[in-house]
C-alpha positions, 0 to 999 in steps of 0.5 A, a space after each residue: 752462386 748468389 750470396 744474399 743479404 749483407 747483414 742477415 739475422 737468419 740463415 736457412 740451408 737445405 740439401 736435396 741430394 743434388 743441390 744445396 739451397 740457402 736463404 738469408 733474411 734481414 729486416 728492411 727499413 720498414 721492419 719487413 722481412 727481406 729474403 735473399 736466396 742462392 743455390 749450388 749444384 753439387 757435382 762431386 761429394 767433396 763439394 758438399 762440405 766446400 759449399 757449406 764452408 763457403 757459406 760459413 765464411 759469408 754468413 759467419 755472424 748470423 744469429 740463427 741457422 736452420 738446416 733441413 734435407 728434402 725427399 727423405 723417406 718418413 712415417 708419422 705416428 702418434 707421439 704416445 706410441 713412441 714415448 722417446 723409445 728409439 727402438 719402437 720408432 725404428 720398428 714403425 719406420 721399417 714397417 712403413 718404409 721397408 728399407 734395404 739397409 740400416 739407416 740413421 733415423 731422426 725423430 721430430 715431435 710436433 707439439 704445436 699440432 693438437 694431435 701431437 704426431 711424431 715424424 720419423 725420417 731417415 737421416 743424411 749423415 754426410 749433410 748433417 756433418 758438413 753443416 754442423 762442422 761449419 755451423 756448430 750452432 745450427 739446428 736441424 728441422 724436418 722438412 716434412 714437419 715444416 710442410 705439415 705444420 703449414 698444411 695443418 694451418 691451411 686445412 683449418 680454413 677449408 673443409 677440403 683435404 689440403 695436400 702440400 707438394 714441395 717438388 724438385 729435380 730429385 723428388 718431392 715431399 708430400 704431406 696432407 691435413 684435413 680440418 687441422 689434423 695431419 693425415 699423411 706424410 711421404 716422399 717420392 723419387 725423381 719428381 714424377 707426376 705419376 708417383 705424386 698422384 699415387 701418393 695424393 690418391 693414397 692420402 685422399 682415399 684414407 678419408 674416402 674423398 674424391 678429387 673435388 674434395 682435395 686442394 693441392 698446393 704446390 711449391 718448388 722447382 717446376 711447380 708451375 709446370 706440375 700445376 698444369 698436370 695436376 689441373 687435369 685431375 684436381 679442381 683446386 690447384 695452387 702454386 704457393 710462394 709467388 716469384 719465390 715458389 722454388 724456395 718456398 719450402 725452404 722458407 717454411 722451415 723457419 716458421 
């Protein structure tokens, strides 16, 4: 278990249902941001709070703490449809995701995006409780919202549909944007290539696009291997984050 920087100013936490990841940031001597990362696989339920408690003892003096949850089912609608009405949000979520049981929903408004969409996603109460018990000041950030904001920025520099895929052993978060406008949010289980392709093709067909009209940008565990598979279907495939690609999606929640 890596621990990270000695005197960080920011701590990021993420849970994907199997592994807790964290990233800490401090300023280097030249004023640049220096990131350190760590992770721990959770083999039994009690380990989740134990790992967070360990991190609290290690990072008790951090100024800003953000946390997120990967691979949650979600839907995106215009903010004018929701208007802070949780019951309306719940109905839209059920329509798009058809859950088998009642779920706790979380809403994130994306006011920084011109169309001001809202992402409605399922919550993970055990994770939220584990984090806020040790870090009461921690702020929850939607992972898909963070990915979507990055995809929107990237899509302003091309006429192609930009698809961001953040993959891991337990699934993948997939978002898309075109011309600065968000077009799709979704998640798939188990990180299966076929499921990812289905989601990407779904996003592509909404605008009547062909594979040559799509730019796929990957990050997360196994992104390089996934790129080899995606190259068979799409002309433009890129792995983001360099050596830190596995943690690039986590880092995005701070931006």
